[in-house]
Backbone bond lengths (Angstrom), bond angles and torsions (degrees), N, CA, C in turn:
res aa  C-N    CA-C-N  psi(-1)  N-CA   C-N-CA  omega(-1)  CA-C   N-CA-C  phi
1 M - - - 1.464 - - 1.532 109.54 -
2 T 1.329 117.16 133.70 1.449 121.23 178.35 1.524 110.55 -80.80
3 I 1.330 116.08 165.69 1.458 120.35 177.60 1.526 110.36 -63.44
4 A 1.335 116.28 -38.70 1.466 119.63 179.92 1.530 111.01 -59.85
5 S 1.344 116.75 -44.99 1.468 119.45 179.09 1.522 111.31 -69.77
6 A 1.349 116.89 -32.49 1.471 119.95 176.74 1.521 110.69 -64.11
7 L 1.331 117.01 -41.65 1.464 120.80 178.66 1.524 111.28 -66.60
8 E 1.329 115.86 -35.06 1.470 118.92 176.27 1.527 110.40 -66.04
9 D 1.343 116.33 -42.41 1.466 120.08 177.07 1.531 110.89 -63.64
10 L 1.329 116.28 -36.44 1.463 121.19 177.41 1.527 110.60 -60.26
11 N 1.324 116.59 -49.00 1.464 120.81 179.65 1.529 111.48 -62.85
12 N 1.336 115.95 -42.04 1.467 119.42 -178.96 1.528 111.26 -65.27
13 A 1.336 116.43 -39.03 1.465 119.69 179.25 1.526 110.82 -63.96
14 I 1.325 116.82 -40.51 1.467 120.28 179.19 1.526 110.43 -65.42
15 L 1.324 116.99 -40.10 1.473 119.90 176.32 1.524 110.64 -61.77
16 D 1.334 116.52 -40.86 1.467 120.25 -179.81 1.533 111.20 -67.09
17 I 1.342 116.93 -36.28 1.469 119.67 177.90 1.527 110.10 -62.89
18 Q 1.335 115.61 -41.04 1.467 119.46 179.53 1.526 112.43 -60.18
19 Q 1.338 116.26 -32.57 1.462 120.78 -176.54 1.534 112.88 -94.53
20 S 1.325 117.16 -0.62 1.465 120.28 -173.15 1.531 111.68 -80.24
21 D 1.323 115.14 167.64 1.463 121.34 173.20 1.525 108.45 -127.58
22 Y 1.319 116.48 -170.95 1.468 120.74 -175.14 1.528 112.36 -59.65
23 N 1.329 116.40 -30.54 1.462 120.54 -176.46 1.527 113.60 -88.73
24 T 1.335 118.03 -10.55 1.477 119.72 -173.10 1.527 114.24 -127.88
25 Y 1.337 118.41 2.01 1.473 119.62 -172.89 1.523 113.10 -70.99
26 D 1.336 118.34 -26.32 1.464 120.24 -171.47 1.527 113.33 -69.06
27 R 1.336 117.69 -36.88 1.472 120.44 -176.42 1.523 112.35 -64.05
28 P 1.346 120.80 -51.09 1.469 118.83 178.77 1.529 113.04 -64.76
29 I 1.336 117.79 -26.67 1.464 119.53 176.95 1.527 109.91 -67.22
30 R 1.333 116.61 -42.25 1.466 119.89 176.73 1.532 110.69 -64.81
31 K 1.333 116.92 -39.10 1.466 121.06 178.48 1.533 110.77 -65.16
32 L 1.325 116.58 -34.80 1.460 121.09 177.32 1.530 110.39 -61.78
33 A 1.327 116.27 -45.45 1.464 120.26 179.44 1.523 111.19 -66.03
34 L 1.332 117.31 -39.59 1.462 120.82 179.37 1.518 112.02 -64.59
35 A 1.333 117.30 -36.30 1.464 120.72 -179.60 1.523 111.72 -61.66
36 L 1.323 117.07 -29.55 1.464 121.13 -178.83 1.519 112.50 -91.57
37 N 1.323 116.83 -0.11 1.461 120.73 -175.03 1.529 112.31 -105.69
38 V 1.335 116.99 30.44 1.461 120.31 177.58 1.528 109.00 -85.50
39 P 1.331 118.35 151.91 1.471 121.40 -175.47 1.527 114.55 -55.53
40 D 1.337 117.65 -39.76 1.464 120.09 -176.30 1.523 113.19 -68.97
41 L 1.338 116.96 -14.96 1.466 120.45 -179.34 1.531 112.43 -103.49
42 Q 1.300 117.54 -11.94 1.463 119.98 -170.61 1.523 112.97 -62.22
43 A 1.337 116.76 -45.09 1.468 119.34 -177.91 1.527 111.03 -63.09
44 I 1.332 116.70 -42.94 1.464 121.40 179.78 1.527 110.38 -65.10
45 N 1.340 116.49 -43.79 1.462 120.31 -179.14 1.525 112.00 -65.47
46 E 1.330 116.62 -40.85 1.461 119.73 179.02 1.520 111.33 -63.96
47 E 1.333 116.17 -37.69 1.470 119.96 177.32 1.525 110.94 -62.86
48 L 1.319 116.81 -43.27 1.467 120.68 179.60 1.524 111.22 -66.68
49 K 1.323 117.31 -42.94 1.466 120.78 -177.67 1.530 112.37 -70.12
50 S 1.337 116.27 -27.15 1.467 119.52 -177.74 1.527 112.71 -67.20
51 K 1.323 117.02 -16.55 1.471 121.17 -176.42 1.528 113.02 -87.89
52 V 1.338 117.21 -6.84 1.471 119.61 -173.32 1.525 110.80 -137.97
53 D 1.322 115.12 165.16 1.464 122.78 175.62 1.526 107.38 -132.40
54 F 1.322 117.03 109.16 1.461 120.73 -173.12 1.524 111.87 -63.02
55 E 1.329 117.22 -41.90 1.463 119.94 -178.81 1.524 111.07 -63.17
56 D 1.321 116.68 -40.38 1.462 120.85 178.07 1.528 110.60 -67.56
57 F 1.325 115.99 -37.48 1.469 121.55 177.53 1.530 110.96 -59.63
58 V 1.320 116.68 -46.06 1.466 120.83 179.70 1.526 110.08 -67.34
59 E 1.332 116.68 -40.74 1.461 121.30 -178.71 1.526 111.26 -61.96
60 R 1.334 116.61 -38.03 1.463 120.42 -177.07 1.526 112.86 -81.12
61 S 1.309 116.80 -14.21 1.463 120.11 -177.23 1.518 111.34 -74.62
62 N 1.316 114.98 160.46 1.459 121.87 -179.00 1.523 110.04 -74.69
63 S 1.327 116.32 114.52 1.466 119.89 179.95 1.520 112.61 -80.26
64 G 1.338 117.68 -7.75 1.452 121.41 176.23 1.510 112.74 67.55
65 G 1.287 116.37 -158.16 1.461 121.74 179.52 1.513 111.22 -93.89
66 S 1.298 116.63 -158.28 1.464 121.13 -177.99 1.521 112.33 -82.12
67 M 1.344 117.14 -13.94 1.459 120.19 -176.47 1.532 109.73 -78.43
68 L 1.354 116.15 133.15 1.443 120.23 175.99 1.526 110.28 -61.64
69 G 1.306 115.12 138.11 1.453 119.73 -179.90 1.505 113.65 93.78
70 S 1.334 117.18 -9.11 1.469 119.29 -179.39 1.525 112.01 -87.71
71 A 1.345 117.37 -13.91 1.462 120.70 178.19 1.521 110.33 -72.43
72 Q 1.327 116.01 149.41 1.464 120.29 -177.88 1.515 110.17 -141.86
73 L 1.333 116.44 123.54 1.458 121.14 178.52 1.524 109.95 -78.01
74 D 1.318 115.91 140.38 1.460 122.17 -177.31 1.527 109.83 -94.18
75 W 1.350 115.65 72.86 1.462 120.32 -178.35 1.525 110.50 -66.38
76 P 1.350 118.14 136.14 1.470 120.50 179.44 1.524 111.16 -71.50
77 L 1.329 115.60 155.09 1.461 120.37 178.30 1.529 111.47 -80.49
78 E 1.321 117.21 -25.87 1.465 120.14 -179.30 1.535 109.41 -71.17
79 K 1.334 115.63 124.62 1.456 120.91 -170.60 1.530 113.03 -61.05
80 E 1.332 118.03 -41.22 1.462 120.05 -177.28 1.532 111.27 -66.61
81 L 1.317 117.31 -34.62 1.466 120.10 177.15 1.528 110.64 -67.83
82 E 1.317 116.02 -40.06 1.470 120.23 177.93 1.530 110.50 -64.22
83 L 1.325 117.01 -41.44 1.464 120.50 178.17 1.531 110.60 -63.52
84 G 1.335 116.42 -43.43 1.459 120.12 179.87 1.518 112.47 -61.58
85 L 1.323 116.81 -42.84 1.463 120.85 178.59 1.535 111.23 -64.54
86 T 1.317 116.23 -41.12 1.466 119.38 179.77 1.520 111.10 -67.23
87 L 1.321 117.20 -37.26 1.464 120.17 175.76 1.526 110.47 -61.13
88 Q 1.330 116.98 -41.84 1.458 120.08 177.76 1.529 110.97 -65.48
89 L 1.330 116.85 -39.92 1.465 120.96 177.39 1.530 110.28 -60.26
90 I 1.339 116.96 -46.77 1.469 120.94 -178.98 1.525 110.58 -65.09
91 E 1.320 116.55 -38.48 1.464 120.42 178.57 1.526 110.99 -61.77
92 K 1.339 116.97 -45.98 1.459 121.43 177.97 1.533 110.64 -63.02
93 A 1.329 116.08 -41.24 1.463 120.50 -178.68 1.525 111.19 -65.96
94 G 1.337 116.66 -37.56 1.453 120.20 179.44 1.518 112.23 -64.07
95 K 1.326 116.05 -34.77 1.462 120.32 178.73 1.530 111.84 -76.84
96 D 1.337 116.43 -30.64 1.470 120.37 -176.72 1.528 109.85 -148.63
97 P 1.328 117.86 84.93 1.471 120.72 -179.62 1.529 113.38 -56.27
98 E 1.326 117.78 -30.95 1.465 119.62 179.28 1.527 111.20 -65.38
99 W 1.342 115.78 -31.03 1.464 118.82 175.79 1.524 110.29 -61.26
100 L 1.345 116.61 -42.54 1.465 119.89 179.99 1.521 110.86 -65.11
101 L 1.310 116.26 -35.51 1.463 119.61 178.33 1.526 110.20 -60.51
102 S 1.316 117.34 -45.56 1.468 121.22 178.95 1.520 111.56 -69.07
103 F 1.330 115.69 -41.39 1.464 120.63 -179.20 1.528 110.70 -61.98
104 S 1.320 117.00 -47.15 1.466 120.60 -178.83 1.525 111.35 -67.72
105 H 1.331 116.63 -32.91 1.468 119.80 178.89 1.528 110.23 -67.15
106 E 1.334 116.38 -33.51 1.468 119.74 179.87 1.524 112.03 -77.78
107 W 1.334 117.26 -45.16 1.461 121.22 -171.12 1.525 113.92 -98.93
108 Y 1.353 117.22 -19.51 1.465 120.11 -177.83 1.524 110.47 -131.59
109 H 1.324 115.75 39.49 1.463 120.58 179.83 1.529 110.32 -58.65
110 D 1.347 115.69 132.08 1.461 120.11 -176.88 1.530 109.01 -148.99
111 G 1.296 117.06 78.64 1.458 120.60 179.53 1.516 111.79 101.52
112 H 1.307 115.85 -173.89 1.462 121.45 -173.50 1.525 112.20 -83.81
113 K 1.350 118.83 -27.86 1.458 120.79 -178.97 1.521 110.14 -76.40
114 I 1.314 116.43 131.61 1.456 120.52 -177.56 1.526 111.46 -64.65
115 I 1.341 117.98 -30.51 1.465 121.27 179.46 1.524 111.75 -68.08
116 A 1.350 117.05 -19.97 1.463 120.40 -179.43 1.525 111.54 -61.36
117 G 1.336 117.31 -30.73 1.453 120.63 177.79 1.513 111.82 -65.02
118 I 1.330 117.36 -38.75 1.470 121.96 176.73 1.520 110.20 -61.18
119 R 1.328 115.65 -43.89 1.473 119.41 -177.89 1.519 111.33 -67.26
120 K 1.337 117.06 -38.53 1.456 119.92 178.41 1.524 110.54 -68.20
121 L 1.329 117.99 -40.71 1.464 120.84 176.59 1.523 110.51 -62.17
122 T 1.316 116.55 -37.45 1.466 120.41 178.23 1.523 110.66 -61.48
123 R 1.341 116.03 -45.97 1.468 120.34 179.76 1.528 111.66 -66.80
124 S 1.315 116.25 -39.90 1.467 120.43 -171.96 1.522 113.48 -85.80
125 V 1.334 117.13 -28.95 1.466 120.59 -171.95 1.529 112.68 -119.90
126 L 1.333 117.09 -54.20 1.461 119.96 -170.64 1.529 113.42 -71.05
127 I 1.326 117.27 -41.82 1.470 119.40 -179.91 1.532 111.12 -66.13
128 P 1.348 119.50 -47.38 1.477 118.60 174.86 1.530 112.13 -61.62
129 F 1.336 117.32 -35.03 1.462 120.28 178.15 1.517 111.13 -60.46
130 A 1.344 118.43 -47.31 1.458 122.02 -178.85 1.524 110.71 -58.38
131 R 1.318 116.98 -41.65 1.472 121.30 178.58 1.523 111.27 -65.01
132 D 1.329 117.00 -49.95 1.465 121.05 -175.41 1.522 112.11 -72.21
133 Y 1.321 116.78 -33.19 1.466 120.76 179.58 1.524 110.10 -66.54
134 K 1.325 117.72 -42.53 1.459 121.39 177.64 1.526 110.67 -62.22
135 A 1.328 117.46 -42.22 1.469 120.99 178.16 1.525 111.02 -64.80
136 F 1.336 116.44 -37.69 1.460 120.61 178.58 1.526 110.63 -64.11
137 L 1.336 117.45 -42.86 1.459 121.27 178.82 1.527 110.97 -63.18
138 A 1.323 116.53 -38.98 1.465 120.07 178.64 1.521 111.02 -62.52
139 D 1.328 117.12 -38.53 1.466 120.90 178.19 1.518 112.27 -69.09
140 K 1.351 116.19 -26.89 1.456 120.94 -178.57 1.522 112.71 -85.69
141 A 1.339 117.62 -5.59 1.465 120.58 -177.70 1.518 109.91 -60.43
142 P 1.331 117.12 141.65 1.465 119.95 -177.50 1.516 112.21 -64.95
143 T 1.306 116.93 136.02 1.464 122.93 178.43 1.521 108.77 -133.48
144 V 1.337 117.06 61.95 1.460 121.90 -178.78 1.524 109.44 -77.01
145 P 1.339 118.92 128.55 1.469 120.79 178.88 1.522 110.66 -57.05
146 L 1.333 117.17 136.45 1.456 121.62 -176.59 1.519 112.45 -61.91
147 E 1.338 117.25 -38.27 1.451 119.36 -175.94 1.517 112.67 -66.67
148 N 1.329 118.06 -17.15 1.458 121.66 -179.96 1.516 112.46 -96.52
149 R 1.326 117.95 5.02 1.458 120.72 -174.99 1.517 109.95 -111.90
150 P 1.327 118.03 115.46 1.462 120.45 179.18 1.519 111.36 -69.08
151 S 1.328 117.05 151.32 1.457 121.50 177.87 1.521 109.15 -80.29
152 N 1.315 115.94 134.61 1.458 122.34 179.34 1.524 108.57 -91.86
153 K 1.324 116.98 112.96 1.464 121.34 -175.80 1.528 112.80 -84.81
154 T 1.330 116.42 17.73 1.472 120.15 171.67 1.525 110.94 -113.27
155 K 1.343 117.12 -5.72 1.457 121.76 -176.73 1.532 110.29 -115.98
156 V 1.333 115.42 141.51 1.468 122.08 178.26 1.524 108.04 -131.15
157 F 1.301 116.72 124.89 1.466 121.55 179.55 1.525 109.42 -81.90
158 I 1.326 116.36 135.13 1.465 121.94 177.07 1.525 108.93 -111.71
159 V 1.316 116.88 116.26 1.464 122.97 174.49 1.523 107.21 -96.62
160 H 1.315 117.50 131.18 1.467 119.57 -173.64 1.523 110.75 -145.52
161 G 1.329 114.29 163.86 1.461 121.60 174.79 1.515 109.96 -106.27
162 H 1.342 116.44 -133.86 1.459 120.98 -175.93 1.522 113.71 -89.27
163 D 1.324 117.84 -13.94 1.460 121.20 -176.85 1.527 109.25 -80.54
164 E 1.326 116.28 105.76 1.462 120.73 -175.10 1.528 112.83 -76.95
165 G 1.325 117.41 -25.59 1.461 120.65 -176.75 1.524 113.14 -58.93
166 P 1.342 119.02 -57.83 1.470 119.84 178.19 1.524 112.98 -59.92
167 R 1.347 116.73 -37.66 1.469 119.22 179.07 1.522 111.43 -58.64
168 E 1.335 116.48 -47.71 1.455 120.04 -178.78 1.524 111.41 -68.79
169 S 1.336 117.36 -36.40 1.467 120.57 178.89 1.523 111.15 -63.62
170 V 1.330 116.81 -43.76 1.465 120.36 179.36 1.527 110.38 -66.89
171 A 1.319 117.05 -41.82 1.461 120.53 -179.40 1.523 110.84 -61.54
172 R 1.347 117.73 -44.80 1.468 120.39 -179.03 1.536 110.50 -68.42
173 F 1.329 117.12 -34.63 1.467 120.39 178.23 1.526 110.65 -65.62
174 L 1.324 117.16 -43.65 1.458 120.56 178.20 1.520 111.23 -62.52
175 E 1.326 116.47 -41.05 1.460 120.12 177.60 1.529 111.29 -63.17
176 K 1.326 116.68 -37.22 1.465 121.06 177.43 1.520 111.04 -62.73
177 L 1.334 116.96 -32.12 1.462 121.97 177.45 1.522 112.34 -80.26
178 G 1.334 116.85 -1.91 1.453 120.78 -179.09 1.510 113.93 85.14
179 L 1.334 117.31 17.46 1.457 122.42 -179.48 1.527 110.34 -105.56
180 Q 1.321 115.85 161.72 1.468 121.07 -178.16 1.528 110.25 -105.33
181 P 1.344 117.98 111.46 1.471 119.62 175.85 1.517 110.72 -73.97
182 V 1.322 117.23 137.39 1.465 122.59 177.82 1.524 107.55 -113.44
183 I 1.341 116.15 114.44 1.461 122.78 179.47 1.523 107.22 -115.11
184 L 1.317 116.81 124.40 1.460 121.58 -166.81 1.518 113.23 -57.05
185 H 1.332 118.19 -46.71 1.467 119.37 -173.89 1.530 112.61 -70.50
186 E 1.340 117.33 -11.97 1.460 120.54 177.56 1.523 112.48 -87.74
187 Q 1.342 116.78 -6.81 1.457 121.35 -178.12 1.531 110.16 -92.65
188 A 1.321 115.92 148.13 1.464 120.44 178.25 1.528 110.58 -62.93
189 S 1.336 116.01 134.97 1.463 120.18 -177.44 1.526 113.04 -80.77
190 R 1.326 118.20 -35.93 1.465 123.18 -179.54 1.537 111.82 50.49
191 G 1.317 115.75 36.38 1.457 120.06 178.26 1.509 114.54 77.62
192 M 1.339 118.40 6.52 1.461 121.35 -175.84 1.525 111.95 -82.18
193 T 1.329 115.60 155.01 1.451 121.51 169.54 1.532 108.29 -78.66
194 I 1.340 117.06 169.93 1.464 120.60 179.35 1.528 111.80 -59.75
195 P 1.349 120.25 -47.78 1.472 118.87 176.94 1.520 113.24 -58.62
196 E 1.327 117.62 -37.67 1.461 120.58 178.63 1.522 110.98 -66.84
197 K 1.337 117.05 -36.45 1.459 119.87 176.97 1.522 111.25 -66.44
198 L 1.337 116.74 -38.62 1.465 120.10 177.33 1.527 110.69 -59.24
199 I 1.322 115.66 -43.36 1.463 120.05 179.21 1.525 110.52 -66.67
200 A 1.321 116.54 -44.55 1.464 121.02 -176.29 1.521 112.29 -63.68
201 H 1.337 117.18 -34.26 1.463 120.76 -176.33 1.527 111.85 -110.61
202 G 1.329 116.58 17.75 1.459 121.01 -177.09 1.513 113.84 -92.64
203 D 1.345 118.04 16.09 1.464 120.69 -179.11 1.527 110.94 -82.61
204 V 1.322 116.32 48.60 1.459 122.75 -179.31 1.523 108.85 -107.01
205 G 1.317 115.87 165.79 1.461 119.73 176.54 1.508 113.04 -103.45
206 F 1.345 116.27 -2.82 1.463 119.79 -176.54 1.526 108.49 -158.89
207 A 1.334 115.64 150.22 1.462 121.42 177.34 1.519 109.73 -134.21
208 V 1.332 115.40 135.92 1.462 122.17 173.16 1.524 107.29 -107.58
209 V 1.325 116.93 125.22 1.464 121.84 -177.42 1.518 108.83 -113.44
210 L 1.320 116.59 118.86 1.456 122.46 -178.77 1.524 109.84 -91.55
211 L 1.315 115.69 106.52 1.463 121.37 177.86 1.522 107.65 -94.01
212 T 1.326 115.47 92.25 1.463 121.51 -178.53 1.527 109.62 -108.78
213 P 1.333 116.98 149.88 1.480 120.71 -174.22 1.525 112.70 -76.55
214 D 1.320 115.95 73.82 1.463 120.88 -179.20 1.526 112.68 -90.09
215 D 1.332 117.50 -24.74 1.470 121.97 -177.48 1.521 110.04 -124.39
216 L 1.335 114.18 169.35 1.461 121.97 173.94 1.523 108.35 -125.28
217 G 1.349 116.44 144.95 1.461 119.79 178.52 1.519 110.99 -166.43
218 R 1.343 116.86 165.21 1.470 121.42 179.50 1.511 109.67 -161.80
219 V 1.320 116.08 159.34 1.457 120.75 170.63 1.524 108.10 -75.96
220 K 1.314 117.16 160.68 1.463 120.44 -174.28 1.526 112.97 -59.77
221 T 1.331 116.73 -31.17 1.469 119.72 -175.75 1.524 113.15 -84.05
222 A 1.330 117.64 -8.85 1.466 120.99 -178.75 1.521 110.63 -77.86
223 A 1.339 115.15 152.61 1.457 119.67 -177.55 1.517 112.78 -86.02
224 K 1.334 117.15 -26.76 1.460 119.17 -176.96 1.528 110.79 -141.04
225 D 1.306 114.63 161.93 1.465 120.51 178.63 1.519 110.91 -76.02
226 N 1.315 115.66 150.68 1.453 122.08 176.60 1.529 109.75 -116.54
227 P 1.332 117.29 148.13 1.467 119.05 176.76 1.527 110.98 -66.45
228 R 1.335 115.84 134.05 1.456 121.62 -178.48 1.530 109.75 -135.49
229 A 1.330 114.44 160.12 1.464 120.28 174.41 1.516 109.79 -78.55
230 R 1.329 116.00 162.59 1.453 121.40 176.68 1.530 110.09 -62.09
231 Q 1.337 115.84 150.80 1.459 120.02 -178.64 1.524 112.34 -62.58
232 N 1.347 116.92 -35.70 1.456 118.72 178.77 1.528 111.22 -64.46
233 V 1.340 116.92 -32.37 1.464 120.86 179.23 1.528 110.32 -67.18
234 I 1.339 116.62 -43.01 1.471 120.14 178.71 1.531 110.08 -64.47
235 L 1.324 116.89 -41.10 1.456 120.69 178.68 1.528 110.83 -60.91
236 E 1.328 117.05 -47.07 1.460 120.88 -178.24 1.524 111.42 -71.06
237 L 1.329 117.40 -30.43 1.463 121.02 172.85 1.522 110.55 -58.80
238 G 1.333 116.08 -49.16 1.465 120.47 178.53 1.516 112.05 -62.61
239 Y 1.351 116.15 -37.68 1.465 119.61 179.65 1.522 110.99 -60.98
240 F 1.335 116.72 -48.16 1.462 119.18 -176.06 1.527 112.64 -74.38
241 V 1.322 118.01 -29.30 1.469 119.17 172.84 1.524 109.44 -61.90
242 G 1.351 116.34 -43.42 1.457 119.93 177.37 1.512 113.35 -70.56
243 R 1.320 116.67 -35.39 1.472 121.89 -177.59 1.527 112.11 -74.43
244 L 1.351 117.32 -44.34 1.461 121.46 -171.92 1.520 114.29 -107.49
245 G 1.333 116.26 -25.10 1.463 120.01 -172.14 1.514 110.26 101.59
246 R 1.324 116.84 151.02 1.460 120.83 -174.90 1.526 113.28 -62.34
247 D 1.349 117.31 -29.56 1.454 120.15 -176.69 1.524 112.78 -75.36
248 K 1.320 117.00 -7.68 1.475 120.42 -179.51 1.526 111.67 -116.87
249 V 1.329 115.31 19.90 1.461 121.97 174.96 1.517 108.04 -129.20
250 C 1.316 116.45 126.33 1.458 121.15 -179.76 1.520 109.04 -123.08
251 A 1.320 116.07 126.94 1.464 120.98 178.69 1.516 109.78 -101.68
252 L 1.320 115.58 132.99 1.457 121.56 173.53 1.519 107.98 -102.44
253 L 1.331 116.17 118.51 1.465 121.49 -175.40 1.516 110.31 -100.53
254 K 1.323 116.01 129.93 1.459 120.98 -179.31 1.530 110.52 -122.41
255 G 1.339 115.27 134.91 1.463 120.30 168.38 1.511 115.48 73.49
256 G 1.317 119.85 37.36 1.459 121.44 176.87 1.510 113.38 59.48
257 I 1.310 115.81 36.58 1.461 120.93 -176.08 1.522 111.65 -69.48
258 E 1.322 116.25 150.83 1.458 121.83 177.80 1.526 110.19 -72.17
259 I 1.360 116.17 128.25 1.457 120.82 -179.46 1.526 109.13 -85.29
260 P 1.345 118.45 131.31 1.463 120.12 176.05 1.527 111.09 -54.59
261 S 1.316 117.37 134.70 1.465 120.77 -173.06 1.520 112.83 -59.55
262 D 1.320 118.68 -37.73 1.460 121.07 -178.87 1.519 112.34 -75.08
263 Y 1.329 116.98 -6.72 1.454 120.44 -176.62 1.526 112.34 -100.72
264 V 1.321 118.08 -7.23 1.457 122.03 179.89 1.525 109.24 -60.32
265 G 1.319 117.02 133.02 1.464 121.35 -179.12 1.512 113.10 102.58
266 T 1.305 117.16 -11.49 1.457 120.94 177.76 1.534 108.43 -97.03
267 V 1.343 116.31 155.66 1.460 121.37 -173.94 1.524 111.65 -61.36
268 Y 1.329 117.03 131.39 1.447 121.70 170.61 1.527 108.78 -144.51
269 I 1.322 115.19 156.72 1.463 122.21 -176.91 1.517 108.12 -128.60
270 N 1.323 116.30 136.39 1.457 120.06 176.97 1.520 110.24 -78.19
271 W 1.346 114.30 131.70 1.463 119.86 176.88 1.524 108.71 -73.84
272 D 1.316 116.79 130.20 1.457 120.34 -179.08 1.516 110.11 -136.46
273 T 1.325 116.13 150.55 1.462 120.31 -179.25 1.518 112.17 -74.04
274 G 1.331 117.50 -14.99 1.457 120.78 178.71 1.520 113.65 -82.45
275 N 1.337 116.38 -0.59 1.464 122.54 175.74 1.531 114.29 68.35
276 A 1.331 117.10 20.37 1.461 118.63 174.74 1.525 110.93 -65.22
277 W 1.325 116.97 -21.76 1.466 121.31 179.47 1.523 111.80 -61.23
278 K 1.331 117.13 -27.45 1.455 120.38 -177.84 1.517 111.12 -63.64
279 L 1.329 116.87 -46.06 1.464 120.56 179.46 1.521 110.49 -64.03
280 E 1.337 117.03 -43.20 1.464 120.63 -179.55 1.531 111.19 -63.60
281 L 1.324 116.79 -41.79 1.466 120.25 178.90 1.521 110.61 -66.46
282 A 1.334 117.26 -39.96 1.463 120.62 178.27 1.521 110.95 -61.29
283 K 1.316 117.55 -38.53 1.472 121.45 177.62 1.526 110.86 -62.39
284 E 1.343 116.43 -42.58 1.467 120.17 179.84 1.531 110.81 -65.73
285 L 1.324 116.72 -38.78 1.466 120.34 177.70 1.520 110.86 -64.87
286 R 1.332 117.13 -41.75 1.465 120.43 177.94 1.528 110.26 -63.10
287 A 1.339 116.68 -40.25 1.474 120.25 179.09 1.518 111.03 -65.04
288 A 1.351 116.64 -26.77 1.466 121.19 178.72 1.530 111.55 -88.11
289 E 1.335 116.15 13.44 1.467 123.65 174.87 1.520 113.26 73.01
290 Y 1.329 116.76 26.83 1.451 121.11 170.68 1.535 108.99 -84.70
291 D 1.316 115.97 147.35 1.455 121.74 178.02 1.520 108.55 -82.54
292 V 1.329 117.15 100.11 1.458 122.35 -174.86 1.514 109.19 -117.84
293 D 1.325 116.71 126.98 1.454 123.04 176.09 1.524 108.21 -97.69
294 F 1.318 116.61 108.06 1.468 120.92 -176.61 1.526 112.13 -67.64
295 N 1.328 117.51 -16.16 1.461 119.78 177.82 1.530 111.92 -70.79
296 K 1.357 116.44 -15.25 1.457 120.90 -179.44 1.535 113.01 -88.61
297 I 1.337 116.28 -5.58 1.469 119.43 -176.89 1.523 110.21 -76.28
């Protein structure tokens, strides 16, 4: 599971807790804990939890008087400490949802129904946590300067649109050559934006850009629309031309697609069903100093 899908599961679990009742609250609480227990989040979560002690936090908080609802938790102002404490709370709740029911009834009492405490805790703690935790992950995303990152001559980035056929064909061909295809949506997001993911996984020595006719467009003076690549593909094409240089970016054109005007003059190969593109792409990889065995084509 990627971080992006884990965060989506986190949000969905919180929504389900808000809508739950006494008979159904335990399942979304367990799902909430599971969403935070993915491998890509474990190191970050352990670092946050190591800074706090939940039992000591509760012990030091104001227990108030005998009236329910008068107790008040002494949440720290430092954001990372608050995140760590909430992670510990969710971890405990995932192991024993009934514990959370009692805890919320004591510290977040809101009316006569015992489930009301869960809902108030969700509003006061879990919803702000989801917002702040996502922002924290975004700040932790890797931002290694490009000039300090060597190009990996065993990896090739594949930029693609909606046409899955050419993407899979190129990926399997690269694997046959002993190279590692890098496809953006298959990489862990770790809370990163798309541009941040491009930077994080851009330590390649070559990029293949699939210009497939996924969209239609035209200038105002034209009479009809022309097949064009997706806008994200054009953006990533420009990124890798700037990152690697034009001689280390190869575009595969399918279906008489319109070539971006600023890209005219740079190497491109026509996609063909006879697979002649494989030999042409292998030549470009060899020119980019990749170790290519032509006997494998």
